[in-house]
N, C-alpha and C positions, 0 to 999 in steps of 0.2 A: 793587694792579692799577688802572689808570686808563683809562678809555675816552675816545678823542677823535674827534669828527666822526663818530659812530657812530649808527647807527638799529637798533632791535631790542633784544633782551634775551638776553644770554648764557643765562640760567637759565629763560627761557620756552618752550623746546622746539623753537625754531626757530633758526637760524642767521642772525646779524645780519650787516649789512654794516658796514663801518668799521674804525677802526684801535685796537688794544688794546695797552696798554704793560704789559709785565710778562714773565716767563718763559713762553715759549711751552708748557712742559709745564702750567703751572697754568692758562693760558687754554684750551688744547685740552680739558684734563680736563673743562671745564664744556659743552663743545659735544656736541649730540646724536651719537649713533651714526649712521655711514650717511646723513651730511648733507651732505659736501662734495664737489664734482665733480672738482676738480683742485687739487691741491697743487703749485705750482712755486715753487722756493727755492733760493738759494745759501748755505748755512749757512757759519758760520767755518771757513777750511781749517785745522784744528786752531789752532795759535797761530803760524800765517804772518805775522798782522798783529796780534800781541798788544800792541804799543805803541798801537794804536788801539783796539781793544776787547777786550783781555784774551786772549779764545780758550781752548783746551782743548789741554793736552798730547797729543801723539799716541798716548802709552800709554794715555790715559783716553778716547780719543774715541770709540772704537766703543760702550763702555758707555754714556757720556753721551749719545751720538745715539740708540742703541736705546731708551732710556727715553723719549724724545721721540717716535721712530717707531712705539712701540706705541700712543700717542694717534692718531697719524697714520693708522696702520691702522684704528683704531676708527671715526673720524670720516670715512673715505672711502668714498663709496659704492660698492656691489658693481661698478658701471660705470666707476668713477673711475679716475683715473692720478694717480702722484706722480712728478715729474720733479725730480732732485736734479742741481744744478750743482756740481762738486766737483773738486778736483785735488790729488793727493798732493804733499807737498813733499820735497826734497832734505834729508838729513840726514846728517853725517859721511861726505859724498862719495857717497852712495846715496840713490836714492828710498825713501822709507818705504812701508809696506805697509798704512797704516791705511784707505786707501780699499778696498782688496782686502778686508781683513778685515771691513770695513764691509758690503760687498756680500753675502759669505757670510752674516753675521749678520742682516742685513734678511731673507734667505731663510731660513736655518734657525731663527732665534731669534724673528723678529717674525712670519713668515708671508708677507711679499710675494713675489710673483713678479717675476722680473727679464726685463721683457718684450723690452727693447731697449737698446743703448748707441748713443747719437748722440755723434759726435765734432765738437766745435767747432773748426773750424780758423780761427784767428785770422788774418786776411790781412794786418794791420798790425801784427805782434808788436813788442814794445818791443826796442830793440836793446840790445846788452851783450856781455859775455865773460865766460865761467865755465871755470874750469880742467878739468872733465870733462864739459861738456856745452854744446850749442847753445842759441840762443834757444829759449824756451818757447812754442810758437806753437799748442797745442792744450789743450783742456779736455773732461773727461767730461760729458755730459748723460744721466744714468741713467734709464731709465723704468721704472718699478715698477707694479703694480696688485696688487688683492687677489684677483681672480678672472680666470678667462680671458676673461669677455665684457666687454671694454673698449670703451666709446664711442670711436670714432676717425672723424673726418671727414677723410679723405685728400684728396678733391678741394679741401677749402679751402687747402691748402698747395701746391698746384702751382705748377710754376716755368716759366718760358720755355723752350721747347724747344732753341733756339741756332740760331744761322745757319748750323752746319754741314750742316743737313738740306738747304738749298737745292742744293748741289753733291752730296752723296751719294745723294740719292734721285732726281736728274734721269737717272741711267743706271743703273737697277737690272738686275740680271743676273737669271737665271732662279732662281738659288739664293736671290737676295734676296727673291723672291717665294713661297718655300715655308719651311717651318719647318725649321731645321737644329738637329738634336739634338747634345747634347754627346758627344764622344768617348769621355768616361768612362763613360758611362750613367748619369749621375746624374738623368736626366729633366728637366734643365735646357737649355732650347733658345732660340733667337731666330729671329724672322722681320723682317728689315729693312723689308719692306713696311708692317708695322704701324704704323711711324713716320708714313707718308705722311699728309698732311693736318692733323697734329696741331700747334698752337701751343704747347701746355703739356704738361707731363709730371710725374709724381711725382718729387719729391726723393730723394736718396740720403740714408743716415744719417751722411753727412759734410757738415756745414754750414759753407760758406765764407763768414765774416762777419768784420766789424771788430769789435774790442772796444772801440771808441769809444762813450762815454757822455756824455751831456750834463748828467746830474745832478751838480752842484759840491757839494764839501763832504763826500763821503764817498768813503772810500778804495778801495771795492769796488763800485761801482754798476753794475748791470745795463744793458746796452745794450738799448733797447726792442725791438729785433727778437726778442730771446730768449724772453721770456714772450710775445710776442705769436704765434709760431711755434706754441707748445703750446697756447697758449689756443685758437687757431682749430682745431688739430687734434684736441684732446681736449674741448671744450666747446661747447655751444649757447648762444645768447642767453638770459640769466636764469640760468644755472648759477652756482653757488658757486665762486669762485677764491680760494684761500688762500695767502697767503705767511707762513709762521710766522717768518721772519727778513727781516723788511720791508726794513730798511735805509733807502735814500734813497726808497723808495716806488714805484718803478718797475713793479713786478708790479700794483700797486693801481691806478696810474694807466692802464696800458694796459687791464687787465680792464674798467674803467669806460668807458674809450673804445670798447670792442668791445661794450658792451651786456651784460656780464656783471655778477654781484654780487661786488664785490671785498671781501675781508676780509684785514686784515694785522695781525700781531702784532711787536711790537718792543720789545727789552728796554730801550734807550736812549731816555729820554722827552726827551732833547735832539737826537735823530736829525734830521738837516736833511731832513724829508720834503717832497716835492713831490707832490701827490696830485692835482693837475689838470692837464690838457694845456695 
């Protein structure tokens, strides 16, 4: 295991920032329990890019990942979050179930709580033609925690409300100014007048974003907006942000730019890291 550009000591009882080379299972096993505020990562999608970094066969993926997830669970703070970007592959003309199996295993076998599933809608999906499916334009962003008490800064990720409000709110009816309950008695209702005077609102769990990344030399680089959204949402300045499958270093770089303590683990010591903005 080799550390590069790091400060601190893995074995000293505190969490260091920096980049560590080696299997994340080995590195995480030496970190203190309850010490990381956010884990955000995109691991190998089974063997989807096996010619680039080997990968893990889908039939072995859940067992392989859960062994590492046990360490993620241990080192995550009680108020911390774990965000997993992953998408199942197609095999023999159908979608493989390893992601669905992994979600269940993370809950039942590791102990994680599955808090939410965000959908990343790729607004500029790659063109192509396949026999039984269309262009793949979305991926899963799975939010897990170890307790119900999750740190979440919702105001930090508000988005512009949109130009539609200018016309819609200009001529509100009487019904618009009172709460309208759902006809299904679900206790879900709406009041259009509540939108008046607002310039920003909370986002939905569908994130309409481009997959374009500017890190060259890596086959699966993060776009910077992705870790940035979750770092802002789930951490405060000086919190520890870990990417155990660091790749090209995007999570590390964004966490540092946002004033967090970044930590990355990467198997490939020749990975094309770019850690500074």
